[in-house]
Each structure stands twice: as C-alpha cells, then as structure tokens.
Phi, psi and omega in degrees: 000137176262122176257113176274125180244125175261131181197172186275158172275009175238161178262356184076181185266346183249126183299343180298331179297315178294316181302312182288329176297318178297318178299319178295317178298320177297318179297315180302311182293317181300323181277001183062031173275163176256143176267129170244128184206186188285356171089359181272164178245015178242163177065207179293332176301311179296321181297316182288319179297313180299322180294315180296318178298312181302330180260022173063033176264170180265136182232124177245120179250142179233119186223135175290146182306321183290345178257355184304319179278317184295314179270001180053085183308137181278111182270355182263010182270171183297318182208130176244119180255121179261127181239170185281329186205176182294324179299317178294321178300309182299317181299314180298318181295323177290315180301322183277339188280141172253343175206151185234127180233129175257128169266168174306143180187191182264203183301326179295317177299315179298317179299315184295312181290325179296322180297314181290328175295314179298317181296329178298323182291336182253011174084016180255002176212113181261018186247154182293147179238125187229138173250112181283097195277057181298129175058027180070019186305321184261015181303317180295323178292320176301316178297324178296314178297320177297322176295325176299322178293309184295337179264000175084019179258355180211134178283155177298323179299315178293323178296323180293347179274000179246120182257130170250117185202156171243006185257113182300322179297315178297320178298313180298316178299317179300316180296313185292331183253012185291137172234125183301148178294156174294143179297130183292132178239149182247000000 
C-alpha cells in the first residue's frame, strides 16, 4: 500500500511535530507500506523520509524541478521523480496514493489534502483522507468542515469520510475499513 503524506518543508516551532512525524514514518515502515511524499530532505518531509528509510521502508519522492534545489531534493530515497510543475507533482502523488495523510504544514499542505478530499466527493479519489491532528493543529479546519455540514454545504456522510486523529491505531482502522463516498449528484 502506498501512503501519500503531505507535509511541510519546515518542522514548525514545536518539536512535537517532528516527534509525531517520526512515529508515523515508523508505522509506515513497520506495516511494509510505501511512503509517497514531496521529495524534499528538509523539514517534516525530510523527517518522514529519513524515518522510513532508517526502518528499511520504500520511499518515493515527487518534486518539481524548480524546487529541487530550494527544498533540497532527497537523493537517498528509493525513487525520486522529477516533474515540471506543482500540478504534475500533485497528480503523481494522487495517482500513486492508496491513502492520504496530511501532517502539519503550510498553505501547500492544506491545498494538497483539500484537493484529495474534494476529489473524493466527485468520484475522482476513492481513497481515505486523514489529517494527523498533532497538537490540535487542524482543529480549526475540523470546525470549518463541521460548519459546512451545519450550513448545508457538506453532507454528514461525506464529512464522516474525513478523519482528524492523532491515534495511529484509529488511522489504520480508518484506512482498512474505508468506503468511498457516493458520487455526488446534483
């Protein structure tokens, strides 16, 4: 199984982000899953890739050519795929992924996980979407999705297909028992 992880090229200000990223990487390797990620060797991207490698797992990185130097492409991974732009990066990560997990990150991380969540609602992504809610990082986003339900812009069934969690066992259970949402009809 390929686990696509979206995360930042920064580690954030609280060491808990790195600690929990390492735990996620250990889980990916222990389960013999493959990591698909953004291809960098800095920040949380580097932490998760290094952890999976250290635990003898397979790591596939996808990085746009213009970011290879800026994000410092990770040359020690199993496979590094260089693409022309961000759209190709996101498309490749989605194509390769069997489950999608967002770690804390910036606007790019938010954009990536939001896209796969949105695509699930229209039948273009049949895989689980998870926000690894370290230190309550995604609490405001969870409230936003809940607000979409209460305001009639998102069904409760579709909202239930998005997991916010810090529990690896719950995340694994969600992945293993996931059923894609019904294709939205108008």
